[in-house]
ZAFITOR-678221 format. One line per 8 residues: for each residue x, y, z of N, C-alpha, C, O, CB. Coordinates in steps of 0.2 Angstrom, whole numbers, plus 5000, padded with zeros to 4 digits. Glycine has a CB too. Layout:
// ZAFITOR-678221
X,Y,Z,X,Y,Z,X,Y,Z,X,Y,Z,X,Y,Z  ...
//
This chain:
// ZAFITOR-678221
5137,4781,4954,5141,4786,4958,5143,4791,4952,5144,4797,4953,5148,4782,4963  5143,4789,4947,5144,4797,4942,5138,4801,4941,5138,4807,4941,5146,4796,4934  5133,4797,4941,5127,4803,4941,5127,4805,4948,5124,4811,4948,5119,4800,4939  5128,4802,4954,5128,4806,4959,5133,4811,4959,5131,4816,4962,5129,4804,4963  5139,4811,4956,5145,4816,4956,5143,4823,4952,5144,4829,4953,5152,4812,4953  5138,4819,4945,5136,4825,4940,5131,4831,4942,5130,4837,4941,5132,4820,4933  5128,4827,4948,5123,4831,4952,5124,4836,4955,5122,4842,4954,5122,4829,4957  5131,4833,4958,5134,4837,4965,5137,4843,4961,5137,4848,4964,5142,4831,4971
5140,4843,4956,5144,4847,4953,5138,4854,4951,5138,4860,4951,5148,4842,4945  5133,4849,4949,5127,4853,4944,5125,4859,4950,5125,4865,4949,5118,4846,4941  5123,4857,4955,5121,4859,4962,5124,4863,4964,5122,4868,4965,5120,4855,4968  5133,4862,4965,5138,4868,4964,5138,4873,4961,5138,4878,4964,5142,4866,4963  5138,4872,4955,5138,4878,4949,5131,4881,4950,5132,4887,4951,5139,4874,4940  5125,4880,4951,5120,4882,4951,5120,4887,4956,5118,4893,4955,5115,4878,4951  5122,4885,4965,5121,4887,4971,5128,4895,4968,5127,4901,4969,5123,4878,4978  5135,4892,4965,5138,4899,4964,5132,4904,4960,5130,4909,4963,5145,4898,4959
5131,4901,4954,5129,4906,4951,5121,4911,4953,5118,4915,4951,5129,4903,4944  5119,4906,4959,5114,4908,4964,5117,4915,4966,5114,4920,4964,5114,4903,4971  5123,4914,4971,5125,4919,4974,5127,4924,4972,5127,4929,4975,5129,4917,4977  5130,4924,4963,5130,4929,4961,5125,4935,4956,5126,4940,4954,5133,4927,4959  5120,4930,4956,5114,4932,4952,5111,4938,4958,5110,4944,4957,5109,4926,4949  5111,4934,4965,5108,4939,4969,5112,4945,4971,5110,4950,4972,5106,4936,4973  5120,4944,4971,5124,4951,4973,5121,4955,4967,5117,4960,4967,5134,4951,4974  5123,4953,4960,5120,4957,4956,5114,4961,4954,5113,4965,4949,5121,4955,4953
5109,4958,4958,5101,4960,4957,5101,4967,4963,5099,4973,4962,5095,4953,4960  5105,4963,4969,5106,4968,4974,5107,4976,4969,5103,4981,4969,5114,4966,4978  5114,4975,4967,5118,4982,4962,5114,4985,4962,5111,4990,4965,5122,4982,4954  5111,4983,4956,5106,4983,4949,5100,4986,4954,5102,4992,4955,5105,4974,4944  5095,4986,4957,5092,4989,4962,5095,4996,4965,5093,5002,4964,5090,4983,4967  5099,4993,4967,5104,5001,4971,5105,5006,4967,5105,5012,4969,5112,5000,4973  5106,5004,4960,5111,5009,4956,5107,5010,4948,5107,5015,4945,5120,5005,4954  5104,5004,4947,5101,5007,4942,5093,5014,4941,5088,5015,4944,5101,5001,4938
5094,5018,4934,5090,5024,4936,5082,5021,4934,5081,5016,4931,5092,5032,4930  5078,5027,4939,5072,5024,4938,5070,5022,4931,5074,5024,4926,5067,5029,4940  5065,5019,4930,5064,5015,4924,5066,5011,4920,5062,5010,4915,5064,5017,4922  5073,5009,4923,5077,5005,4920,5076,4999,4922,5078,4997,4927,5083,5008,4920  5073,4995,4919,5070,4990,4920,5073,4983,4919,5070,4978,4919,5065,4990,4918  5082,4984,4917,5086,4978,4916,5086,4970,4922,5086,4964,4922,5094,4982,4916  5085,4975,4925,5084,4969,4932,5080,4965,4932,5081,4961,4937,5083,4972,4938  5074,4964,4929,5069,4960,4928,5073,4954,4923,5071,4948,4923,5063,4964,4926
5077,4956,4919,5081,4949,4917,5083,4946,4923,5083,4939,4923,5087,4951,4912  5086,4950,4929,5091,4945,4932,5089,4942,4937,5092,4938,4940,5098,4948,4934  5082,4945,4940,5077,4940,4943,5073,4935,4941,5071,4931,4944,5073,4942,4946  5072,4935,4934,5070,4930,4931,5074,4922,4930,5073,4916,4931,5069,4933,4924  5081,4927,4930,5086,4919,4929,5087,4916,4933,5088,4910,4934,5093,4918,4926  5088,4924,4941,5087,4920,4947,5082,4914,4951,5083,4910,4955,5087,4924,4950  5077,4916,4949,5071,4914,4949,5072,4905,4947,5070,4900,4950,5066,4920,4945  5075,4906,4938,5076,4900,4937,5080,4896,4940,5078,4890,4940,5077,4900,4932
5086,4898,4942,5091,4896,4946,5088,4892,4952,5090,4886,4952,5096,4903,4948  5083,4895,4955,5080,4894,4963,5078,4885,4960,5079,4880,4963,5073,4901,4966  5073,4887,4954,5068,4882,4952,5074,4876,4953,5074,4872,4958,5064,4883,4944  5079,4875,4948,5082,4870,4946,5087,4868,4951,5091,4863,4950,5084,4872,4940  5086,4871,4956,5091,4869,4965,5084,4864,4966,5086,4858,4967,5092,4878,4973  5077,4865,4966,5072,4864,4971,5072,4856,4967,5071,4851,4970,5064,4870,4971  5074,4854,4960,5074,4849,4958,5081,4844,4960,5080,4838,4961,5073,4850,4952  5088,4846,4960,5091,4843,4961,5094,4840,4971,5098,4843,4974,5095,4847,4957
5092,4836,4972,5093,4834,4979,5099,4836,4981,5104,4835,4979,5093,4827,4980  5098,4839,4987,5105,4841,4992,5107,4835,4993,5104,4829,4993,5104,4844,5001  5114,4836,4993,5117,4830,4995,5121,4830,5001,5124,4835,5002,5121,4828,4991  5123,4826,5007,5126,4827,5015,5132,4825,5013,5131,4819,5010,5123,4823,5023  5138,4828,5013,5142,4825,5014,5147,4825,5021,5152,4821,5021,5143,4827,5009
//
């Protein structure tokens, strides 16, 4: 039971982070000057979060 709760909490945290990163990436793409590629760091983190979420099973509550 403890493991399930930890996984659920981890998944929830990752989903929140994913949402924030999606918004941040959208803003960066719209507002960063041409040639500024700092959005690539955000994209890399977003992909890492997506991959982490793929490894954690979804829970039906």
